[in-house]
Structures are given as C-alpha cells and as structure tokens.
MIDOSE-1310 file (N, C-alpha, C; in nm, 2 decimals, decimal comma, always signed):
residues 248
mnwt	+0,08/-0,14/-0,01/-0,05/+0,00/+0,00/+0,08/+0,11/+0,00; +0,05/+0,20/-0,09/+0,14/+0,33/-0,05/+0,06/+0,49/+0,05; +0,17/+0,48/+0,15/+0,17/+0,58/+0,18/+0,16/+0,72/+0,19; +0,26/+0,73/+0,06/+0,27/+0,90/+0,00/+0,19/+0,96/+0,06
wfhk	-0,01/+0,98/+0,05/-0,04/+1,06/+0,08/-0,05/+1,12/+0,22; -0,03/+0,97/+0,34/-0,05/+1,03/+0,46/+0,08/+1,10/+0,51; +0,18/+1,07/+0,42/+0,30/+1,14/+0,52/+0,32/+1,30/+0,44; +0,23/+1,30/+0,30/+0,21/+1,42/+0,26/+0,10/+1,52/+0,39
lgsp	+0,03/+1,48/+0,39/-0,03/+1,52/+0,53/+0,04/+1,56/+0,66; +0,13/+1,52/+0,67/+0,22/+1,53/+0,74/+0,30/+1,68/+0,70; +0,34/+1,73/+0,64/+0,43/+1,84/+0,57/+0,31/+1,95/+0,58; +0,35/+2,07/+0,63/+0,30/+2,20/+0,64/+0,27/+2,26/+0,56
kwff	+0,42/+2,23/+0,50/+0,43/+2,34/+0,28/+0,33/+2,27/+0,22; +0,32/+2,18/+0,18/+0,21/+2,07/+0,06/+0,06/+2,11/+0,16; +0,03/+2,07/+0,29/-0,07/+2,09/+0,34/-0,10/+2,25/+0,35; -0,01/+2,36/+0,32/-0,08/+2,46/+0,30/-0,14/+2,53/+0,18
qwad	-0,06/+2,46/+0,10/-0,06/+2,52/-0,04/-0,15/+2,40/-0,11; -0,19/+2,31/-0,03/-0,29/+2,19/-0,12/-0,46/+2,27/-0,03; -0,42/+2,32/+0,08/-0,57/+2,42/+0,16/-0,58/+2,52/+0,06; -0,49/+2,59/-0,04/-0,50/+2,73/-0,11/-0,60/+2,71/-0,21
rwgk	-0,61/+2,59/-0,24/-0,68/+2,59/-0,38/-0,82/+2,51/-0,33; -0,86/+2,39/-0,22/-0,89/+2,32/-0,21/-1,02/+2,39/-0,07; -1,00/+2,51/-0,03/-1,03/+2,65/+0,08/-1,12/+2,68/+0,01; -1,13/+2,68/-0,08/-1,18/+2,83/-0,16/-1,27/+2,71/-0,20
vcfw	-1,23/+2,63/-0,32/-1,37/+2,53/-0,35/-1,45/+2,49/-0,25; -1,43/+2,44/-0,12/-1,53/+2,43/+0,01/-1,65/+2,49/+0,08; -1,58/+2,62/+0,05/-1,59/+2,77/+0,16/-1,69/+2,80/+0,02; -1,65/+2,85/-0,03/-1,81/+2,89/-0,14/-1,93/+2,78/-0,19
fgtv	-1,87/+2,66/-0,27/-1,98/+2,53/-0,26/-2,04/+2,52/-0,13; -2,03/+2,53/-0,05/-2,10/+2,47/+0,09/-2,13/+2,58/+0,14; -2,13/+2,70/+0,13/-2,24/+2,81/+0,09/-2,33/+2,81/+0,02; -2,32/+2,76/-0,09/-2,44/+2,78/-0,18/-2,51/+2,69/-0,09
lliv	-2,44/+2,58/-0,07/-2,57/+2,43/-0,07/-2,64/+2,51/-0,02; -2,56/+2,53/+0,15/-2,61/+2,59/+0,30/-2,75/+2,72/+0,26; -2,74/+2,78/+0,16/-2,83/+2,90/+0,18/-2,94/+2,82/+0,07; -2,90/+2,73/-0,03/-3,03/+2,68/-0,06/-3,09/+2,57/+0,03
gviw	-3,02/+2,51/+0,08/-3,12/+2,41/+0,23/-3,20/+2,47/+0,31; -3,15/+2,55/+0,35/-3,20/+2,68/+0,45/-3,33/+2,74/+0,37; -3,33/+2,80/+0,28/-3,45/+2,85/+0,22/-3,53/+2,80/+0,14; -3,46/+2,65/+0,11/-3,64/+2,58/+0,06/-3,65/+2,54/+0,17
glgf	-3,61/+2,50/+0,31/-3,63/+2,43/+0,43/-3,76/+2,49/+0,52; -3,66/+2,64/+0,51/-3,72/+2,74/+0,57/-3,92/+2,83/+0,55; -3,86/+2,75/+0,39/-3,99/+2,86/+0,29/-4,07/+2,84/+0,22; -3,98/+2,70/+0,21/-4,11/+2,58/+0,10/-4,07/+2,49/+0,11
apqd	-4,04/+2,42/+0,16/-4,05/+2,27/+0,25/-4,22/+2,26/+0,31; -4,32/+2,16/+0,28/-4,46/+2,15/+0,37/-4,41/+2,13/+0,52; -4,54/+2,19/+0,56/-4,53/+2,19/+0,74/-4,53/+2,04/+0,78; -4,47/+1,98/+0,89/-4,47/+1,89/+0,96/-4,67/+1,84/+1,01
yqqg	-4,67/+1,73/+0,99/-4,85/+1,71/+1,04/-4,89/+1,78/+1,20; -4,77/+1,70/+1,27/-4,78/+1,72/+1,33/-4,71/+1,86/+1,49; -4,61/+1,95/+1,43/-4,54/+2,01/+1,47/-4,59/+2,21/+1,43; -4,65/+2,15/+1,28/-4,66/+2,29/+1,19/-4,53/+2,31/+1,19
nsfr	-4,49/+2,44/+1,19/-4,37/+2,52/+1,12/-4,25/+2,57/+1,23; -4,33/+2,46/+1,34/-4,22/+2,50/+1,42/-4,09/+2,35/+1,39; -4,17/+2,25/+1,32/-4,08/+2,19/+1,25/-3,90/+2,24/+1,17; -3,97/+2,33/+1,11/-3,81/+2,40/+1,01/-3,70/+2,44/+1,10
iiyi	-3,67/+2,41/+1,21/-3,59/+2,44/+1,26/-3,48/+2,34/+1,30; -3,55/+2,25/+1,21/-3,48/+2,16/+1,17/-3,36/+2,13/+1,14; -3,34/+2,28/+1,02/-3,28/+2,31/+0,90/-3,11/+2,35/+0,89; -3,13/+2,40/+1,08/-3,05/+2,43/+1,12/-2,99/+2,35/+1,21
hvpa	-3,11/+2,28/+1,34/-3,01/+2,22/+1,42/-2,98/+2,12/+1,44; -3,04/+2,00/+1,29/-2,95/+1,86/+1,28/-2,87/+1,89/+1,23; -2,82/+1,97/+1,15/-2,66/+2,04/+1,04/-2,59/+2,05/+1,15; -2,60/+2,17/+1,27/-2,54/+2,19/+1,37/-2,48/+2,09/+1,42
avla	-2,65/+1,97/+1,52/-2,55/+1,93/+1,56/-2,48/+1,81/+1,52; -2,51/+1,80/+1,41/-2,40/+1,64/+1,34/-2,29/+1,66/+1,37; -2,26/+1,81/+1,26/-2,12/+1,88/+1,25/-2,05/+1,91/+1,38; -2,14/+1,88/+1,49/-2,07/+1,97/+1,62/-1,97/+1,76/+1,73
qscy	-2,07/+1,69/+1,65/-2,01/+1,54/+1,69/-1,93/+1,51/+1,65; -1,92/+1,53/+1,45/-1,83/+1,49/+1,35/-1,68/+1,57/+1,39; -1,76/+1,70/+1,42/-1,59/+1,77/+1,44/-1,47/+1,70/+1,57; -1,52/+1,68/+1,66/-1,51/+1,65/+1,80/-1,41/+1,49/+1,76
lamg	-1,49/+1,41/+1,65/-1,43/+1,33/+1,66/-1,31/+1,27/+1,58; -1,34/+1,38/+1,49/-1,16/+1,43/+1,40/-1,10/+1,46/+1,49; -1,15/+1,58/+1,61/-1,03/+1,59/+1,73/-0,94/+1,45/+1,77; -1,07/+1,38/+1,78/-1,03/+1,33/+1,88/-0,92/+1,18/+1,79
iagf	-0,97/+1,15/+1,70/-0,82/+1,14/+1,54/-0,71/+1,16/+1,61; -0,75/+1,33/+1,58/-0,61/+1,40/+1,53/-0,53/+1,37/+1,62; -0,63/+1,38/+1,77/-0,51/+1,38/+1,89/-0,43/+1,22/+1,94; -0,48/+1,17/+1,89/-0,46/+1,02/+1,87/-0,31/+1,02/+1,79
valv	-0,35/+1,06/+1,68/-0,24/+1,06/+1,56/-0,08/+1,20/+1,60; -0,14/+1,31/+1,67/-0,01/+1,37/+1,73/+0,08/+1,35/+1,85; +0,02/+1,26/+1,95/+0,10/+1,16/+2,06/+0,12/+1,01/+1,98; +0,07/+0,97/+1,87/+0,10/+0,82/+1,81/+0,21/+0,89/+1,72
wqmk	+0,20/+0,96/+1,60/+0,31/+0,98/+1,50/+0,38/+1,08/+1,50; +0,31/+1,23/+1,64/+0,39/+1,34/+1,64/+0,38/+1,43/+1,49; +0,26/+1,40/+1,40/+0,28/+1,45/+1,31/+0,26/+1,61/+1,29; +0,29/+1,72/+1,26/+0,28/+1,85/+1,28/+0,13/+1,89/+1,29
lapv	+0,06/+1,85/+1,18/-0,04/+1,92/+1,14/-0,16/+1,85/+1,27; -0,17/+1,77/+1,36/-0,25/+1,70/+1,40/-0,26/+1,82/+1,51; -0,18/+1,85/+1,55/-0,23/+1,94/+1,73/-0,31/+2,10/+1,61; -0,22/+2,17/+1,44/-0,24/+2,23/+1,45/-0,44/+2,20/+1,40
fika	-0,45/+2,10/+1,37/-0,59/+2,07/+1,27/-0,74/+2,06/+1,43; -0,68/+2,06/+1,54/-0,74/+2,02/+1,62/-0,76/+2,13/+1,72; -0,67/+2,27/+1,67/-0,66/+2,43/+1,71/-0,72/+2,49/+1,62; -0,77/+2,46/+1,49/-0,85/+2,55/+1,41/-0,97/+2,48/+1,41
vapv	-1,00/+2,40/+1,42/-1,13/+2,27/+1,45/-1,18/+2,33/+1,59; -1,13/+2,35/+1,65/-1,21/+2,41/+1,78/-1,29/+2,47/+1,81; -1,25/+2,60/+1,78/-1,40/+2,70/+1,77/-1,46/+2,68/+1,68; -1,44/+2,60/+1,55/-1,56/+2,57/+1,46/-1,66/+2,49/+1,54
gavm	-1,60/+2,38/+1,55/-1,66/+2,31/+1,69/-1,78/+2,34/+1,79; -1,73/+2,43/+1,85/-1,79/+2,49/+1,95/-1,91/+2,61/+1,98; -1,89/+2,60/+1,78/-1,97/+2,72/+1,75/-2,08/+2,62/+1,69; -2,09/+2,54/+1,63/-2,18/+2,41/+1,60/-2,27/+2,40/+1,74
afis	-2,19/+2,37/+1,81/-2,19/+2,28/+1,96/-2,32/+2,39/+2,01; -2,25/+2,57/+2,03/-2,41/+2,63/+2,06/-2,50/+2,66/+2,03; -2,47/+2,65/+1,85/-2,61/+2,69/+1,80/-2,71/+2,54/+1,78; -2,61/+2,42/+1,82/-2,74/+2,34/+1,84/-2,82/+2,35/+2,00
lvsg	-2,74/+2,39/+2,10/-2,85/+2,40/+2,23/-2,92/+2,49/+2,23; -2,83/+2,60/+2,12/-2,96/+2,75/+2,09/-3,08/+2,74/+2,04; -3,03/+2,66/+1,89/-3,18/+2,59/+1,83/-3,27/+2,51/+1,91; -3,17/+2,35/+1,96/-3,26/+2,33/+2,02/-3,34/+2,35/+2,15
aiwg	-3,33/+2,48/+2,20/-3,41/+2,50/+2,33/-3,51/+2,59/+2,23; -3,55/+2,64/+2,11/-3,62/+2,72/+2,11/-3,66/+2,63/+2,00; -3,62/+2,48/+1,96/-3,76/+2,42/+1,89/-3,86/+2,34/+2,05; -3,74/+2,36/+2,15/-3,81/+2,26/+2,25/-3,94/+2,34/+2,34
kptw	-3,93/+2,49/+2,30/-4,01/+2,55/+2,41/-4,15/+2,54/+2,38; -4,22/+2,53/+2,21/-4,30/+2,49/+2,17/-4,34/+2,38/+2,15; -4,22/+2,28/+2,13/-4,26/+2,14/+2,14/-4,27/+2,06/+2,31; -4,22/+2,14/+2,36/-4,17/+2,04/+2,50/-4,26/+2,14/+2,63
gtww	-4,25/+2,30/+2,57/-4,32/+2,39/+2,71/-4,19/+2,39/+2,74; -4,08/+2,41/+2,74/-4,02/+2,46/+2,80/-3,88/+2,50/+2,70; -3,78/+2,54/+2,82/-3,67/+2,58/+2,69/-3,57/+2,51/+2,68; -3,53/+2,46/+2,80/-3,48/+2,39/+2,84/-3,54/+2,26/+3,03
vwda	-3,46/+2,16/+2,94/-3,45/+2,02/+3,02/-3,31/+1,97/+3,01; -3,31/+1,87/+3,14/-3,20/+1,82/+3,22/-3,23/+1,71/+3,11; -3,22/+1,69/+3,02/-3,25/+1,56/+2,94/-3,09/+1,53/+2,93; -3,09/+1,34/+2,91/-2,98/+1,33/+2,86/-2,91/+1,36/+2,72
rlts	-2,99/+1,41/+2,64/-2,93/+1,43/+2,50/-2,89/+1,56/+2,49; -2,94/+1,67/+2,58/-2,85/+1,79/+2,62/-2,83/+1,86/+2,68; -2,77/+1,73/+2,80/-2,70/+1,78/+2,85/-2,55/+1,73/+2,81; -2,54/+1,61/+2,71/-2,45/+1,62/+2,70/-2,37/+1,67/+2,58
vlvl	-2,44/+1,69/+2,56/-2,42/+1,78/+2,42/-2,36/+1,90/+2,46; -2,41/+1,95/+2,58/-2,34/+2,04/+2,71/-2,20/+2,05/+2,76; -2,22/+1,90/+2,76/-2,09/+1,88/+2,81/-2,00/+1,88/+2,75; -2,03/+1,80/+2,59/-1,98/+1,85/+2,46/-1,91/+1,95/+2,40
flly	-2,00/+2,05/+2,39/-1,99/+2,20/+2,42/-1,86/+2,26/+2,57; -1,88/+2,23/+2,65/-1,75/+2,27/+2,78/-1,64/+2,15/+2,73; -1,64/+2,05/+2,68/-1,52/+1,98/+2,61/-1,43/+2,14/+2,47; -1,55/+2,14/+2,44/-1,50/+2,21/+2,34/-1,45/+2,36/+2,39
mgvi	-1,45/+2,38/+2,52/-1,40/+2,48/+2,53/-1,35/+2,51/+2,61; -1,32/+2,42/+2,72/-1,15/+2,35/+2,78/-1,04/+2,35/+2,69; -1,10/+2,30/+2,57/-0,98/+2,30/+2,47/-0,91/+2,42/+2,44; -1,02/+2,51/+2,40/-0,98/+2,63/+2,34/-0,84/+2,72/+2,47
aiqn	-0,96/+2,72/+2,63/-0,85/+2,72/+2,72/-0,73/+2,74/+2,71; -0,69/+2,61/+2,74/-0,59/+2,52/+2,74/-0,50/+2,58/+2,59; -0,52/+2,60/+2,47/-0,49/+2,65/+2,36/-0,39/+2,75/+2,37; -0,54/+2,88/+2,48/-0,45/+2,99/+2,47/-0,44/+3,02/+2,59
tldd	-0,42/+2,97/+2,70/-0,40/+3,01/+2,80/-0,23/+2,94/+2,83; -0,23/+2,80/+2,82/-0,01/+2,82/+2,80/+0,03/+2,83/+2,73; +0,16/+2,88/+2,82/+0,32/+2,93/+2,69/+0,39/+2,85/+2,61; +0,35/+2,70/+2,72/+0,43/+2,62/+2,62/+0,38/+2,54/+2,52
lqla	+0,37/+2,61/+2,45/+0,33/+2,53/+2,27/+0,31/+2,39/+2,31; +0,44/+2,33/+2,33/+0,42/+2,17/+2,34/+0,33/+2,04/+2,44; +0,33/+2,15/+2,54/+0,25/+2,10/+2,63/+0,12/+2,15/+2,60; +0,04/+2,20/+2,60/+0,01/+2,25/+2,50/-0,11/+2,17/+2,38
dkav	-0,02/+2,10/+2,33/-0,04/+2,07/+2,21/-0,10/+1,89/+2,27; +0,00/+1,86/+2,35/-0,02/+1,70/+2,39/-0,19/+1,69/+2,51; -0,18/+1,86/+2,59/-0,26/+1,86/+2,68/-0,34/+1,83/+2,58; -0,43/+1,97/+2,49/-0,56/+1,90/+2,45/-0,56/+1,76/+2,32
avis	-0,46/+1,78/+2,31/-0,47/+1,58/+2,27/-0,50/+1,50/+2,33; -0,46/+1,47/+2,42/-0,54/+1,37/+2,57/-0,65/+1,40/+2,56; -0,76/+1,52/+2,56/-0,87/+1,52/+2,59/-0,98/+1,55/+2,48; -0,93/+1,58/+2,38/-0,95/+1,53/+2,24/-1,02/+1,39/+2,25
ivgv	-0,88/+1,29/+2,34/-0,91/+1,21/+2,28/-1,02/+1,05/+2,41; -0,99/+1,15/+2,52/-1,11/+1,10/+2,65/-1,24/+1,18/+2,59; -1,26/+1,28/+2,56/-1,34/+1,32/+2,54/-1,45/+1,28/+2,43; -1,43/+1,15/+2,38/-1,45/+1,11/+2,27/-1,57/+0,98/+2,29
inlp	-1,50/+0,99/+2,44/-1,59/+0,88/+2,54/-1,78/+0,91/+2,53; -1,77/+1,06/+2,54/-1,91/+1,13/+2,50/-1,97/+1,17/+2,37; -1,93/+1,06/+2,27/-2,01/+1,09/+2,13/-2,09/+0,97/+2,17; -2,07/+0,81/+2,18/-2,20/+0,76/+2,16/-2,28/+0,74/+2,29
iiky	-2,25/+0,79/+2,45/-2,32/+0,90/+2,53/-2,47/+1,04/+2,44; -2,38/+1,06/+2,35/-2,48/+1,20/+2,26/-2,60/+1,11/+2,17; -2,51/+1,03/+2,10/-2,63/+0,93/+2,04/-2,74/+0,85/+2,08; -2,68/+0,76/+2,17/-2,74/+0,67/+2,21/-2,80/+0,69/+2,33
svew	-2,84/+0,83/+2,38/-2,91/+0,87/+2,53/-3,03/+0,80/+2,49; -3,07/+0,87/+2,36/-3,20/+0,82/+2,37/-3,26/+0,73/+2,35; -3,13/+0,63/+2,36/-3,22/+0,48/+2,36/-3,21/+0,39/+2,49; -3,04/+0,48/+2,56/-3,04/+0,40/+2,64/-3,09/+0,42/+2,81
wntl	-3,17/+0,58/+2,79/-3,25/+0,69/+2,93/-3,39/+0,71/+2,84; -3,48/+0,73/+2,91/-3,61/+0,77/+2,89/-3,62/+0,93/+2,86; -3,60/+0,99/+2,75/-3,56/+1,12/+2,70/-3,70/+1,17/+2,62; -3,71/+1,31/+2,66/-3,78/+1,38/+2,61/-3,74/+1,40/+2,45
hqpa	-3,61/+1,42/+2,41/-3,53/+1,43/+2,25/-3,58/+1,27/+2,19; -3,64/+1,38/+2,07/-3,65/+1,24/+1,99/-3,64/+1,16/+1,91; -3,62/+1,04/+1,91/-3,50/+0,96/+1,81/-3,41/+1,06/+1,70; -3,31/+0,96/+1,61/-3,23/+1,02/+1,54/-3,36/+1,07/+1,39
tfkl	-3,33/+1,19/+1,32/-3,41/+1,17/+1,21/-3,29/+1,04/+1,12; -3,22/+1,10/+1,09/-3,20/+0,97/+0,98/-3,06/+0,87/+1,06; -3,11/+0,74/+0,97/-3,01/+0,68/+1,01/-3,06/+0,56/+0,87; -2,88/+0,52/+0,86/-2,79/+0,50/+0,71/-2,85/+0,33/+0,78
tekp	-2,90/+0,23/+0,78/-2,97/+0,15/+0,83/-3,13/+0,19/+0,73; -3,14/+0,27/+0,79/-3,35/+0,31/+0,74/-3,33/+0,39/+0,66; -3,50/+0,38/+0,59/-3,55/+0,48/+0,47/-3,61/+0,60/+0,57; -3,54/+0,72/+0,51/-3,61/+0,80/+0,62/-3,78/+0,79/+0,63
ampv	-3,85/+0,84/+0,71/-3,92/+0,92/+0,76/-4,04/+0,99/+0,76; -3,93/+1,10/+0,66/-3,99/+1,19/+0,67/-3,97/+1,20/+0,44; -4,12/+1,32/+0,40/-4,09/+1,27/+0,29/-4,00/+1,35/+0,19; -3,94/+1,37/+0,09/-3,85/+1,37/+0,02/-3,85/+1,52/+0,02
emwl	-3,98/+1,59/+0,03/-4,00/+1,74/-0,01/-3,91/+1,82/+0,13; -3,85/+1,73/+0,19/-3,82/+1,77/+0,34/-3,73/+1,69/+0,43; -3,72/+1,63/+0,36/-3,58/+1,57/+0,38/-3,40/+1,58/+0,25; -3,49/+1,63/+0,22/-3,39/+1,70/+0,09/-3,31/+1,76/+0,10
pllf	-3,43/+1,90/+0,13/-3,34/+2,04/+0,20/-3,29/+2,03/+0,37; -3,27/+1,91/+0,37/-3,25/+1,94/+0,52/-3,09/+1,84/+0,48; -3,07/+1,72/+0,39/-2,99/+1,71/+0,33/-2,84/+1,83/+0,27; -2,91/+1,91/+0,17/-2,86/+1,97/+0,10/-2,77/+2,08/+0,27
salg	-2,90/+2,14/+0,32/-2,79/+2,22/+0,40/-2,73/+2,16/+0,53; -2,70/+2,01/+0,59/-2,61/+1,89/+0,62/-2,47/+1,95/+0,54; -2,49/+1,88/+0,45/-2,40/+1,88/+0,35/-2,29/+2,01/+0,30; -2,39/+2,17/+0,28/-2,28/+2,26/+0,24/-2,27/+2,32/+0,37
lylf	-2,35/+2,24/+0,51/-2,31/+2,33/+0,66/-2,13/+2,22/+0,63; -2,13/+2,11/+0,63/-1,97/+2,00/+0,61/-1,86/+2,10/+0,58; -1,91/+2,12/+0,43/-1,81/+2,20/+0,32/-1,78/+2,34/+0,34; -1,88/+2,41/+0,41/-1,86/+2,60/+0,49/-1,77/+2,51/+0,57
aagv	-1,74/+2,40/+0,66/-1,65/+2,46/+0,77/-1,52/+2,40/+0,75; -1,56/+2,29/+0,63/-1,40/+2,29/+0,61/-1,33/+2,34/+0,55; -1,32/+2,46/+0,46/-1,28/+2,56/+0,41/-1,27/+2,64/+0,51; -1,33/+2,68/+0,61/-1,31/+2,81/+0,72/-1,23/+2,72/+0,82
smwr	-1,25/+2,57/+0,87/-1,13/+2,48/+0,92/-0,96/+2,54/+0,84; -0,94/+2,53/+0,70/-0,83/+2,44/+0,61/-0,81/+2,61/+0,62; -0,85/+2,73/+0,66/-0,81/+2,88/+0,62/-0,73/+2,88/+0,78; -0,83/+2,80/+0,87/-0,77/+2,86/+0,97/-0,66/+2,77/+1,04
mqne	-0,64/+2,71/+0,93/-0,53/+2,57/+0,92/-0,38/+2,69/+0,89; -0,43/+2,67/+0,74/-0,33/+2,81/+0,74/-0,31/+2,91/+0,79; -0,33/+2,99/+0,88/-0,30/+3,09/+0,93/-0,20/+3,03/+1,03; -0,26/+2,90/+1,13/-0,17/+2,81/+1,23/-0,03/+2,82/+1,16
vlvr	-0,04/+2,71/+1,09/+0,10/+2,69/+1,03/+0,20/+2,80/+0,96; +0,15/+2,95/+0,87/+0,23/+3,07/+0,89/+0,28/+3,08/+1,05; +0,22/+3,09/+1,13/+0,23/+3,12/+1,29/+0,37/+3,04/+1,35; +0,33/+2,90/+1,30/+0,37/+2,81/+1,37/+0,54/+2,78/+1,28
erra	+0,46/+2,75/+1,11/+0,60/+2,82/+1,02/+0,77/+2,89/+1,03; +0,72/+2,96/+1,07/+0,73/+3,14/+1,05/+0,86/+3,11/+0,98; +0,93/+3,06/+1,04/+1,07/+3,09/+1,03/+1,16/+3,03/+0,93; +1,08/+2,94/+0,86/+1,07/+2,83/+0,76/+1,11/+2,91/+0,62
nwvk	+1,16/+2,92/+0,52/+1,19/+3,00/+0,45/+1,10/+2,98/+0,36; +1,00/+2,85/+0,33/+0,93/+2,84/+0,27/+0,78/+2,97/+0,28; +0,83/+3,00/+0,41/+0,66/+3,03/+0,49/+0,72/+3,17/+0,46; +0,87/+3,28/+0,40/+0,91/+3,37/+0,39/+0,89/+3,42/+0,27
eevm	+0,89/+3,31/+0,14/+0,87/+3,34/+0,01/+0,73/+3,37/+0,04; +0,62/+3,30/+0,05/+0,50/+3,26/+0,07/+0,41/+3,46/+0,11; +0,50/+3,46/+0,20/+0,50/+3,61/+0,27/+0,52/+3,69/+0,17; +0,59/+3,69/+0,09/+0,66/+3,80/+0,02/+0,56/+3,84/-0,08
krgv	+0,52/+3,65/-0,16/+0,41/+3,66/-0,24/+0,31/+3,72/-0,23; +0,25/+3,69/-0,12/+0,12/+3,74/-0,11/+0,15/+3,88/-0,04; +0,27/+3,95/-0,02/+0,29/+4,11/-0,02/+0,22/+4,11/+0,17; +0,20/+4,06/+0,20/+0,19/+4,05/+0,35/+0,26/+4,06/+0,46
C-alpha cells in the first residue's frame, strides 16, 4: 500500500498549498448548498403534520448538531495521531477545528432550546441528550482555553490531544442517549440503515443544509489551519517566500 499521501499530510508546506486550492472550493460550494438548503427548508418545505412550522428549525439544528459531533470525533483522531506519530499538522488541526465545533455545539443548544419551547413547553430540561451536548460544548471550551492560556506550545498540544481523545467517550452517549434512557428528545431523524421517515420534500433540503454546512466548515477550518501553519513555521524559508509573494 502506498502511504505517500499520509506522509504528505504531515508536511505543513504541502498542506498549505493544498488548502490554498481546496479551501475556497469547499467554502463557496458549501455556502451555496447551505443557502439553498436553509431557504428551501424554511420557506418551501411542507409543514409537519404534528409540529406545524416549528419543525423548520430542524434545517439549522440537525446539521449543526451532527457537525459538532463530527468535529470532535475528528479532533479525537487528530489527538491520537499527534501522540502516536507526532505529526506537526495534528495539533494544528485541533486548534483550527475546536472553535468551529464549539460554535456548532452552541448553535445546536440554542436552536434546540428554541425548538423545545413549543414542543416540550420549556426552553431547557436536563434531558440526557441536551446535557451530553452541553458537556460537548464545555469540552470544546476547555480545549480552546488550554490552547490560549498555556505558553508552552508543546505542553498545550499534548494536553489538548489527551482531552480530545478522552472526550470522544461522550459521543456515543450523545448518540445513544435517547435509546439508553427515557428522554424527551426524539430519536435520530436519519439512520443509514433505514429509509427516512420524512417525505423527500422535507429531507432533501435537510441534506443540502447538512452537506453545505460540512463543506463550509471544512473551508473555514482549512483557512484557520493555514494561519496557524504560518505562525508555527514562520522561520521556515518557504513561509517567508509565501508571505513575500502575497505581500503580507
């Protein structure tokens, strides 16, 4: 098996040039998909027969909630790579993605509260799903706090790598909380092994919103990684050349 691609991922210079091309593609394509999906869902999808128009928050809530979990899973993998193979870009990835994931977790919590008010009659309950997502948000904030308070960069990278790995245990709790405990939160809207319960006019804009948000977040994360690479590799000749070329 050819592992050249894996070793390239560890090269800050190669990644910077690769992200320069694909960051814009992901960002703008994701933005278009996200706008189409949200407008389609909020303005043109049919009403839910039980919840009426209040269900439309799903086109914001579900993509944000799923992406918040995906970001942390990716951070956990990056943390493992950082500790085992000590690849330079692994801690860079964690630092770039943590704020993105935190924003997604926050949007998930706020939109869930907005959805919960007409559905449950209250903004917040200490439901297993809600509480575990709150823990996810606090884990993100802990990672961000460590990265911005510790002066020792190597120590900060190791600390957030460990937290990212340990925090992954919260992800199955989030996913299966509605099955393990008696909760108010509804089961998963989509399952890979089952046909969607929603009609195509309702789930297709949700798919657009989710894919768009993923690509949008990927573009933003790549740009954030590029900035962090420039800071960490500022003494490298290729960085000086890149800065001069861009006139920064």
